[in-house]
C-alpha positions in Angstrom: -0.3 0.2 -0.3 0.9 3.3 -1.0 1.1 5.8 1.7 2.4 7.3 5.4 1.7 7.6 9.0 2.2 9.9 11.2 1.2 10.8 14.4 -1.4 13.5 14.8 -1.0 16.7 16.0 -2.4 17.4 19.7 -5.1 20.9 20.1 -4.7 23.6 22.3 -7.6 24.7 24.0 -10.1 26.4 22.2 -9.0 24.8 18.8 -10.5 22.7 16.4 -8.4 19.6 14.9 -8.8 17.8 11.7 -6.6 14.8 10.9 -7.0 13.1 7.9 -6.8 9.0 8.4 -8.1 8.3 4.9 -11.1 7.5 2.7 -14.6 9.7 4.9 -12.2 8.9 8.2 -11.2 11.5 10.4 -9.7 11.9 14.0 -11.7 15.8 14.9 -10.3 17.4 17.9 -13.0 20.3 19.8 -14.5 20.9 22.9 -11.6 18.7 24.8 -13.4 15.3 23.1 -11.6 13.5 20.8 -14.0 11.9 18.4 -13.6 9.3 15.8 -16.2 9.6 12.5 -16.2 6.8 10.0 -13.2 4.8 11.4 -12.1 2.6 9.0 -8.2 0.9 9.4 -9.0 -2.1 7.5 -6.6 -3.2 4.5 -9.5 -5.8 3.2 -13.2 -4.8 2.7 -14.5 -8.9 1.7 -13.2 -8.0 -1.8 -12.3 -4.7 -2.1 -8.4 -4.3 -1.4 -7.3 -1.1 0.4 -5.2 1.3 -1.8 -3.4 3.8 0.8 -2.7 3.0 3.8 -4.6 4.7 7.3 -2.9 8.1 7.6 -2.7 7.6 11.4 -2.0 3.9 13.1 -4.6 3.2 16.1 -1.9 3.0 18.8 -1.6 6.9 18.1 -4.6 7.9 18.5 -5.3 9.3 21.6 -8.3 8.2 24.1 -11.1 8.3 22.1 -14.8 9.7 23.1 -16.9 8.9 21.4 -16.8 7.1 17.8 -19.8 8.8 15.6 -21.2 6.7 12.2 -22.8 7.9 9.3 -24.1 4.7 7.7 -23.3 0.8 7.9 -21.7 0.6 4.2 -18.9 -2.0 4.9 -16.4 1.1 3.4 -17.9 3.6 6.9 -18.7 0.7 9.2 -16.0 -1.9 9.7 -16.3 -3.7 12.7 -13.0 -5.4 13.5 -12.3 -1.9 13.3 -14.1 0.0 15.9 -13.2 -3.1 18.0 -10.2 -2.7 18.5 -10.2 1.5 18.7 -12.5 0.1 22.3 -10.2 -1.8 23.7 -7.0 0.9 22.3 -9.5 3.7 24.7 -9.4 1.1 27.4 -5.4 0.2 28.1 -5.2 4.0 27.7 -8.1 5.4 30.6 -9.7 2.3 31.2 -12.9 3.5 29.7 -14.9 2.5 26.6 -15.6 5.5 23.8 -19.5 5.5 23.6 -21.2 5.3 19.6 -23.5 7.2 17.6 -25.6 6.0 15.5 -28.4 6.8 12.6 -31.7 5.0 13.7 -31.9 0.7 12.9 -28.3 0.6 13.4 -27.5 0.3 16.5 -27.1 -4.1 16.4 -24.3 -3.9 14.3 -22.0 -2.1 17.1 -24.1 -3.2 20.5 -21.4 -6.4 21.3 -18.6 -4.3 20.7 -17.6 -3.0 24.4 -18.7 0.6 23.5 -20.4 2.5 26.8 -22.8 3.3 25.4 -24.9 3.0 22.5 -27.1 6.3 21.2 -29.6 6.4 17.7 -30.3 9.7 16.6 -32.8 10.1 13.8 -32.4 13.4 11.4 -32.0 16.5 12.7 -31.6 14.6 16.7 -29.0 15.8 18.6 -26.8 14.6 21.4 -24.5 16.3 23.8 -21.1 15.2 25.4 -19.4 17.8 27.2 -19.7 21.3 26.1 -20.2 19.6 22.1 -23.6 19.4 20.5 -23.9 16.9 17.6 -26.6 16.7 15.3 -27.3 13.9 12.7 -28.3 15.1 9.6 -30.2 14.4 6.4 -28.3 13.5 3.4 -29.4 11.2 0.2 -28.3 8.0 0.4 -29.2 5.0 2.1 -28.2 2.5 5.1 -28.3 -1.4 4.3 -25.2 -2.7 5.2 -26.7 -5.9 3.0 -29.4 -6.9 0.2 -32.2 -7.0 2.8 -32.2 -4.8 5.7 -33.4 -1.6 4.0 -34.7 -0.4 7.2 -31.2 1.4 8.5 -30.3 4.3 9.1 -27.4 7.0 7.5 -26.8 10.3 7.2 -24.6 13.3 8.2 -23.2 14.4 11.3 -22.8 18.8 12.0 -20.4 18.7 15.5 -20.5 22.1 17.2 -19.0 23.9 20.2 -18.7 27.3 21.3 -18.3 29.4 18.0 -16.6 26.2 16.3 -18.9 24.0 14.0 -17.8 21.1 11.6 -19.8 18.6 8.8 -19.0 15.5 7.7 -21.4 14.9 5.3 -21.5 11.0 5.8 -22.0 9.6 1.7 -24.5 11.5 -0.4 -25.9 12.7 -3.4 -26.5 16.5 -4.1 -29.7 17.5 -2.8 -31.7 20.9 -1.4 -31.4 19.9 1.7 -28.6 21.8 2.3 -29.6 25.0 2.0 -31.9 23.6 5.4 -28.0 22.1 7.1 -26.8 25.7 7.0 -30.0 27.6 7.9 -29.9 25.4 11.2 -26.6 25.0 12.3 -24.5 26.7 10.1 -21.6 24.3 9.7 -18.0 26.4 8.8 -15.7 23.7 8.3 -17.5 20.9 5.7 -15.6 17.3 5.3 -17.0 16.6 1.5 -16.8 13.3 -1.3 -15.5 13.9 -4.1 -15.5 10.2 -5.0 -17.5 7.1 -6.5 -19.6 9.1 -9.0 -18.6 7.4 -12.4 -21.1 5.8 -14.0 -23.2 9.0 -14.6 -26.4 7.7 -12.4 -24.1 7.5 -9.1 -24.8 10.6 -8.8 -27.9 10.3 -7.9 -26.1 9.2 -3.8 -22.5 9.7 -4.3 -21.3 13.4 -5.2 -18.3 14.3 -8.0 -16.3 17.2 -7.5 -18.2 19.7 -8.8 -21.7 18.3 -6.8 -19.6 18.7 -4.1 -18.2 22.2 -4.7 -22.0 23.3 -4.9 -22.8 21.2 -1.2 -19.5 23.9 -0.3 -21.6 27.1 -2.0 -25.2 25.9 -0.5 -23.6 25.4 3.2 -21.9 28.7 2.4 -18.4 27.2 5.1 -15.3 29.2 5.3 -13.5 25.4 4.4 -13.6 22.3 2.0 -12.1 19.8 3.1 -12.4 16.5 0.3 -12.8 12.9 1.2 -14.1 9.8 0.2 -12.0 9.2 -2.6 -8.2 7.7 -3.6 -8.5 4.7 -0.6 -11.0 2.1 -2.7 -11.8 1.4 -5.8 -15.1 1.6 -6.1 -16.5 3.1 -9.3 -15.6 3.8 -12.5 -13.4 7.2 -12.7 -9.8 6.6 -12.6 -8.7 6.7 -8.4 -6.3 9.9 -9.0 -9.0 11.5 -11.1 -11.1 13.5 -8.4 -8.4 15.3 -6.4 -7.4 17.5 -9.6 -10.5 18.0 -10.9 -11.3 19.4 -7.1 -8.8 21.1 -7.3 -8.9 22.4 -11.5 -12.7 23.9 -10.3 -12.1 25.1 -7.8 -10.0 27.4 -9.1 -12.3 28.2 -11.9 -14.7 29.5 -9.6 -12.5 31.2 -7.9 -13.0 29.3 -4.6 -9.2 27.6 -4.6 -7.9 29.0 -0.9 -11.5 27.7 0.9 -10.2 24.2 -0.4 -7.4 22.1 2.3 -6.3 18.9 0.4 -4.9 16.9 3.0 -3.0 14.3 3.1 -2.5 10.7 4.9 -2.3 11.5 8.8 -1.8 15.2 8.2 -3.4 17.2 11.2 -5.3 20.9 10.4 -5.9 23.0 13.0 -8.4 25.7 13.3 -8.8 28.0 15.5 -10.7 31.8 15.3 -9.2 34.6 15.3 -11.1 38.5 15.8 -15.0 38.4 15.1 -17.2 38.5 11.2 -19.5 40.5 10.2 -22.1 37.6 11.9 -20.2 37.7 15.9 -18.2 34.5 14.8 -14.0 34.9 15.1 -12.4 34.4 11.6 -11.6 30.7 10.7 -7.7 30.6 10.8 -5.9 27.2 10.2 -2.2 27.3 11.5 0.2 25.1 10.3 1.1 21.4 12.2 4.6 20.6 10.4 
């Protein structure tokens, strides 16, 4: 497998840290919590071989407070990875993290050793410390196999103080991103850019251009691309999505707001000054 692994850079008080692990997997540090979103560390997903290493080894993760799972597809909910994360945090702290899932996904994670399992419906929230986590709508589906189409799916908006981060999960483009902006106003948007070919796949996945439209609908300040370059899920060349995104971002004039991360890279955000909306302007500091 290609790629290198590194240790995540830890944040200071009042900062948000976003570490790209690979595919749709992220470590998010916010409000003194360590959150994992869709953590997949496996080399194989049945017949799918991972082409790039996870950017962070589980042994180098900080203690995890909660795991957020967007849906039950195997490239987002990997049972062996979740078991290892639980064991890792127990070794470090003596207690297990909690897990947050969409509706009707509880049975898949109930026996993995998490301290608690919380299932949310769209627009429902859970408060962990001073961090609010809300499940948001998406245009996708949640089946683990052909016969369990009852399972839920969605994205998450994570908010603490003046910080707000959105992980869309898997989604096609739909008008619901305007409502996500109006209700939750995320400033950092983690958006998928791969698995869009053939064109019919765009009913449940976004092309790079679709992702930029989502970014515009959200009126977020920073876009971090995801869901590309790790597993071969569709017909487009593996090395196409990111250059296509950057070209489209340049053409639309938003290049400075698009921040691709290599696996293992941490971007740390803080707020300086005050914007017209009364919230400090979002700035990122270098971590290497």
